[in-house]
Every structure is written in structure tokens, then in C-alpha cells.
C-alpha positions as CSV (number, residue, x, y, z in Angstrom):
1,M,88.1,-13.3,87.1
2,S,88.2,-12.8,83.3
3,A,90.0,-9.9,81.6
4,T,86.6,-8.5,80.6
5,N,85.5,-8.2,84.2
6,V,88.7,-6.5,85.2
7,S,88.5,-3.9,82.5
8,N,84.9,-3.1,83.5
9,A,85.6,-3.0,87.2
10,S,85.5,0.4,88.9
11,P,88.1,0.8,91.6
12,T,87.0,2.1,94.9
13,L,88.9,5.1,96.2
14,T,90.2,5.3,99.8
15,P,89.2,8.2,102.0
16,P,92.6,9.9,101.6
17,Q,92.3,9.6,97.8
18,R,88.8,11.1,97.9
19,R,90.0,14.0,100.1
20,T,92.9,14.6,97.7
21,L,90.6,14.7,94.7
22,L,88.3,17.1,96.7
23,L,91.2,19.4,97.4
24,L,92.2,19.3,93.8
25,R,88.6,20.0,92.6
26,I,88.2,22.9,95.1
27,S,91.6,24.5,94.2
28,L,91.0,24.3,90.5
29,G,87.5,25.7,90.9
30,L,88.8,28.5,93.0
31,L,91.4,29.3,90.4
32,M,88.5,29.7,87.9
33,L,86.7,31.9,90.3
34,V,89.7,34.2,90.9
35,W,90.4,34.6,87.2
36,G,86.7,35.1,86.4
37,I,86.4,37.8,89.0
38,D,89.5,39.4,87.6
39,K,87.8,39.6,84.2
40,I,84.8,41.4,85.8
41,V,86.6,43.8,88.1
42,N,89.5,44.5,85.8
43,P,88.5,44.0,82.2
44,S,91.6,45.8,80.9
45,H,93.8,43.2,82.5
46,G,91.9,40.4,80.8
47,M,92.2,42.1,77.5
48,K,96.0,42.4,77.9
49,V,96.3,38.7,78.9
50,A,94.2,37.7,75.9
51,E,96.2,39.8,73.5
52,R,99.5,38.7,74.9
53,F,99.0,35.0,75.5
54,Y,96.1,34.0,73.4
55,F,97.5,34.6,70.0
56,G,96.7,38.3,69.9
57,L,93.0,37.6,70.4
58,P,91.4,41.1,70.4
59,L,88.7,41.1,73.0
60,S,86.8,44.2,74.0
61,A,86.2,45.4,77.6
62,A,82.5,44.7,77.1
63,V,83.2,40.9,76.5
64,M,85.4,40.4,79.5
65,P,82.7,40.5,82.2
66,A,80.7,37.9,80.2
67,L,83.7,35.7,80.0
68,G,84.3,36.2,83.7
69,V,80.8,35.1,84.6
70,A,81.3,32.0,82.4
71,Q,84.6,31.3,84.1
72,I,83.0,31.8,87.6
73,A,80.2,29.4,86.6
74,L,82.6,26.8,85.4
75,G,84.6,27.1,88.7
76,L,81.4,26.6,90.8
77,L,80.2,23.7,88.6
78,V,83.5,22.0,89.0
79,M,83.6,22.4,92.8
80,L,80.0,21.2,93.1
81,R,80.6,18.2,90.7
82,V,77.7,19.2,88.4
83,R,77.7,17.6,85.0
84,E,81.3,16.5,85.4
85,R,81.6,15.0,81.9
86,I,81.0,18.5,80.4
87,T,82.4,20.7,83.1
88,L,85.7,18.8,83.6
89,A,86.1,18.5,79.8
90,A,85.7,22.3,79.6
91,L,88.2,22.8,82.4
92,V,90.7,20.6,80.6
93,V,90.2,22.5,77.3
94,L,90.4,25.9,79.0
95,N,93.6,25.0,80.8
96,G,95.0,23.3,77.7
97,V,94.5,26.5,75.7
98,T,96.2,28.4,78.4
99,L,99.1,25.9,78.4
100,I,99.5,26.4,74.6
101,G,99.4,30.2,75.1
102,V,102.4,30.0,77.5
103,W,104.3,27.3,75.7
104,R,107.5,29.3,75.6
105,S,107.6,29.5,79.4
106,L,107.3,25.7,79.6
107,I,110.3,25.1,77.2
108,D,112.5,27.9,78.5
109,P,111.1,29.3,81.8
110,W,114.1,31.6,82.5
111,G,114.2,33.1,79.0
112,W,117.7,31.9,78.2
113,Y,116.8,31.1,74.6
114,L,113.3,32.3,74.0
115,T,111.9,35.8,74.5
116,G,108.7,36.6,76.4
117,T,109.0,33.8,78.9
118,N,108.4,33.8,82.6
119,A,109.0,31.0,85.2
120,L,105.8,32.0,86.9
121,F,103.8,30.5,84.0
122,F,105.5,27.1,84.4
123,P,102.8,26.0,86.9
124,S,100.3,26.1,84.0
125,L,101.5,22.6,83.2
126,I,100.7,21.5,86.8
127,I,97.2,23.1,86.6
128,F,96.5,21.4,83.3
129,A,97.7,18.1,84.7
130,G,95.4,18.6,87.8
131,A,92.4,19.3,85.5
132,F,93.3,16.2,83.5
133,V,93.5,14.1,86.7
134,L,90.0,15.3,87.7
135,W,88.7,14.4,84.3
136,A,90.3,11.0,84.4
137,F,88.6,10.2,87.8
138,R,85.3,11.8,86.9
139,K,83.3,8.5,87.2
140,L,84.8,7.5,90.5
């Protein structure tokens, strides 16, 4: 087989690999649902999060429910595998922005050197990696 054929080949996933990707897709979709619902039922919490972790972004309480609906829609689209090129890219970007917002907690989760860190934000790296894995396997 030539190198050209190898690079164009699409590997077949085993059933355990497919189930693993399904679990990852569902868990990341549910995360979007939970955070989207939070923005709807508790807009003030979303405002505090945006202000604290998203570079002081001032968002009003009126905007939060709309962002929540968008996040819920994204979660559902991810779980249902709808338009994966777009939805998984959006998931990666959204989680990437979150990762940037909590960068201090990645470098110094216990706050030994940096202020405003929290070890509970360290899993943002894992969430971003999971979203990136789904994006990487979007055609399989």
C-alpha cells in the first residue's frame, strides 16, 4: 500500500472505542446543559463567573438566559452529533476560552505562588482535552 493510501485511510473504531467516545460526548454535552441551565435559573452566578474568570467581561442579567439557551443548544447538538464540524469546534473554542480564563489554576492549583487560584478549576484542562478528542475523531 502506498503512503498516499495510508494517509487517506479512515481507521475503524472498535465497539469499546465507540462506547468511550459516546460517553465522552454525552458527558461534555451534559456539562454544557448544566452550565446553560445555571445561566437561566441563576443569572447572577453567571455574571459573577463572567466578571471573575472571563477578563472582567461585564454581562447583564438579561443576557445570561440567552447565553444559557445557546449553551444548552450546543450541549444537545454535541450529544446528538448534529453538524459536528461546527458544534465540536464551538465546544473546543468555548472550553478553550474557559481554560484561558482559569490559567492561574492550571499553573498553580494550590495558590502557592499565584493569587486567585483553585484546584477545583484544574479539571478544565481535562474538559478541554476531551472536547479536543471529540473534535479530532469527528469524522470517525
